[in-house]
C-alpha positions in Angstrom: 77.9 106.5 91.9 76.9 109.2 94.4 79.6 109.3 97.1 80.9 112.2 99.7 84.5 111.5 99.8 86.4 113.7 102.4 88.6 110.8 102.7 92.1 112.3 102.3 91.4 115.5 104.1 94.0 114.8 106.4 96.4 113.0 104.0 100.2 114.0 104.4 101.3 112.3 101.2 101.2 113.5 97.7 98.7 112.0 95.3 100.6 109.7 92.9 100.4 109.6 89.2 98.8 106.2 89.3 96.1 107.8 91.4 95.7 110.4 89.0 95.3 108.3 86.2 93.1 105.4 87.5 91.2 103.6 85.2 90.1 99.9 84.8 89.2 99.8 88.4 88.1 96.4 89.6 84.5 96.6 90.6 84.9 93.9 93.3 88.0 93.6 95.5 88.4 90.8 98.2 91.0 90.7 100.9 92.1 88.0 103.1 93.2 90.1 106.1 96.1 88.0 107.5 99.0 88.6 109.9 97.2 90.2 113.0 98.7 87.6 115.4 102.1 87.9 113.7 102.3 91.8 114.0 101.1 91.5 117.8 103.9 88.7 118.4 106.6 90.8 116.9 106.1 93.6 119.3 105.5 91.5 122.4 101.7 92.0 122.5 98.7 89.6 123.0 97.1 88.5 119.5 94.1 90.6 120.4 96.1 93.7 119.9 96.8 92.8 116.2 93.2 92.3 115.8 92.4 95.5 117.4 94.9 97.4 115.2 93.3 95.4 112.0 90.1 96.7 112.8 91.1 100.3 112.3 92.9 99.3 109.0 89.4 98.3 107.8 88.2 101.8 107.9 91.1 103.1 106.1 91.1 100.5 103.4 87.2 100.9 103.1 87.5 104.7 102.4 90.4 104.3 99.8 88.5 101.7 98.0 85.3 104.1 97.8 87.6 106.9 96.8 88.8 104.9 93.8 85.1 103.9 93.2 85.5 100.2 93.8 81.8 99.1 94.1 82.2 96.1 96.6 84.9 95.2 99.0 84.6 91.9 100.5 86.7 91.3 103.7 87.3 87.9 105.1 86.7 88.7 108.8 86.0 85.4 110.4 86.3 81.9 108.6 84.3 78.5 109.8 87.9 77.4 110.7 88.5 80.3 113.1 86.4 78.6 115.9 89.2 76.3 116.8 91.2 79.3 118.1 91.3 79.9 121.8 87.9 80.9 123.0 89.3 84.3 124.3 90.5 85.1 121.1 87.4 84.0 119.0 85.3 85.9 121.7 87.4 89.1 120.9 87.3 88.6 117.1 83.4 88.4 117.4 83.0 91.5 119.5 84.9 93.6 117.0 81.8 94.2 114.8 80.2 95.8 117.4 83.2 98.0 118.4 83.9 98.7 114.8 80.5 99.9 114.1 80.0 101.8 117.3 83.0 103.9 116.3 82.6 104.1 112.3 79.2 103.9 111.3 78.3 107.3 111.4 80.9 108.1 109.3 80.3 104.9 106.7 76.5 106.2 106.7 77.7 109.9 105.9 79.8 108.6 103.1 77.3 106.6 101.5 78.7 103.1 102.4 76.3 100.1 102.6 76.9 97.2 105.0 76.3 93.5 104.1 77.7 89.9 105.2 78.1 86.7 103.8 78.5 83.5 105.9 76.6 81.4 108.4 75.0 84.0 110.4 72.4 82.3 112.5 75.3 80.7 114.6 76.9 83.9 115.6 76.7 85.3 119.1 73.5 87.8 119.6 75.6 90.8 120.3 77.3 90.5 116.9 74.3 89.8 115.1 72.5 92.8 116.6 75.2 95.1 115.8 75.3 93.9 112.1 71.6 93.8 111.5 71.6 97.4 113.0 74.3 98.6 110.6 72.4 96.9 107.5 69.1 98.6 108.5 71.0 101.9 109.0 72.6 101.6 105.6 70.2 99.7 103.4 69.3 102.6 101.2 72.9 103.7 100.6 74.3 103.2 97.0 77.7 103.8 97.5 80.6 101.1 98.4 79.2 97.8 99.4 81.3 96.7 102.4 80.7 93.1 102.7 82.1 91.2 105.6 82.5 87.3 105.4 81.9 86.2 108.7 81.5 82.6 109.8 82.4 82.0 106.2 83.6 78.9 104.6 83.5 78.4 100.8 83.1 74.5 101.1 80.3 74.7 103.6 78.8 77.4 101.1 79.1 75.0 98.2 77.5 72.2 100.1 74.6 74.2 101.5 73.9 75.4 97.8 74.0 71.7 96.4 71.6 70.9 99.1 69.2 73.5 98.1 69.3 72.7 94.6 68.2 69.1 95.7 65.4 70.3 97.5 64.4 72.4 94.8 64.4 69.7 92.6 62.1 67.6 94.9 59.8 70.4 96.0 59.8 73.2 93.3 60.4 70.8 90.1 63.8 72.4 89.3 65.0 70.5 86.2 68.4 69.3 86.4 68.9 70.1 82.7 68.3 73.8 83.7 71.3 73.8 86.3 74.2 75.8 85.1 76.9 77.9 86.5 74.4 81.0 86.4 71.8 79.2 88.0 73.9 77.5 90.8 75.5 81.1 91.6 72.3 82.2 92.5 72.4 79.5 95.5 75.5 80.9 97.1 75.9 83.6 99.6 77.0 85.9 96.9 73.8 85.8 94.9 73.3 89.3 93.3 77.2 90.2 93.6 79.7 90.2 90.8 82.6 87.9 91.1 85.8 89.4 92.7 87.9 91.0 89.9 90.8 91.3 92.4 91.6 89.1 95.2 94.3 90.4 97.8 96.0 88.5 100.6 98.3 89.9 103.0 101.3 88.7 105.2 103.2 86.4 102.8 100.6 83.5 102.8 99.5 82.3 99.1 96.4 80.4 99.4 92.7 81.0 99.6 91.8 79.4 102.8 88.5 78.3 101.9 87.6 81.8 100.7 85.4 82.4 97.6 86.6 79.4 95.9 83.8 79.3 93.3 83.6 82.9 93.0 87.3 83.4 92.5 87.8 81.3 89.3 88.8 83.9 87.2 89.9 86.6 89.9 93.3 88.1 89.8 95.4 87.4 92.8 97.8 89.7 94.4 99.9 88.8 97.4 102.0 91.1 99.8 104.2 90.3 102.8 102.6 93.4 104.6 100.8 92.1 107.7 97.2 93.5 108.0 97.8 95.9 110.3 100.7 97.5 108.3 98.5 97.6 105.2 98.0 101.1 104.0 96.2 103.2 101.3 99.4 103.1 99.4 99.6 99.2 99.4 96.0 99.3 98.3 96.9 101.5 95.6 99.7 99.3 94.5 97.4 96.5 94.2 95.1 98.3 92.2 97.7 99.6 90.0 99.1 96.1 89.4 95.7 95.0 88.4 95.7 97.7 85.8 98.6 96.1 84.1 97.3 92.8 83.7 95.1 91.4 80.6 92.0 89.2 81.7 91.6 86.8 78.9 89.0 84.2 80.8 90.3 81.4 78.9 90.5 83.3 75.5 93.2 84.8 73.4 
C-alpha cells in the first residue's frame, strides 16, 4: 500500500509499545459513531455542536487508521432511522459531508485516501450528493485507505433490496435458485467488492448494532467503549486495535 503518512508530525505523546509492534491489523474496521448529542448536552450545548465536534474526530481517526495500514474504514454517518430526528438536526447532519470535504479533502487526496459510500444514496439532498460525488471523483484513483461513509444506510433495507434484485434476476436473467449461496448473495449488497469488517467499534457505551452491517458483521469482532464519539482519540482507536490483536478468530472452528 503506497501512502504518505505525515499524520503524527504534531503528536505530543510518545509512540507506545503496542504501536511499534502492530501486527495482525484488521483489514476492515467499521465504527458506529455514537454519543454526539450526549456530549453536547453534558456541556450545555445544542446537539449540532456535538455533530460538529464529531466531524473533526473523523479526520483524526481516518489518519490513525491509515497510519496503521487499515485498508477500509466504514463509518456509520447517517442511518435510515435518523430521518426521525428533528428536521433542523437532520439538515445539519446532511450538510456535514460538504463541510467536512471542503475542509479536509485536499489533505485526504494528498494522503492517497479514497472516498466511497454505502446506503440509499438517491434520496439524499442534492448538496450532499454533489459534495460526495465530487470527492469520489477526485479520489477514485487513490489506492490507500478506503474511507467509506454509510449514509442513509439501514441493513434491513439493504437486505430486502438485495432479495428483490435476486428475484428480479431470476425472472429476467435466468438466475438459478440452486446457484444462490452466501457468496453470490453478498454481491447484491451495498458492500459488494469489500471484505467484511474484521473489527466493529461502537462508542458511547451502547452495545447493539442498530441496523448496521447485520449480514457483514456475522463474524466481526466487537469492541465497545463508554467514550463518546467527540472524545474518541487516536489512543482509543489504538486500544481497540490492540485488543483485537489478542483475540483468536475461529469462525466456528477450533
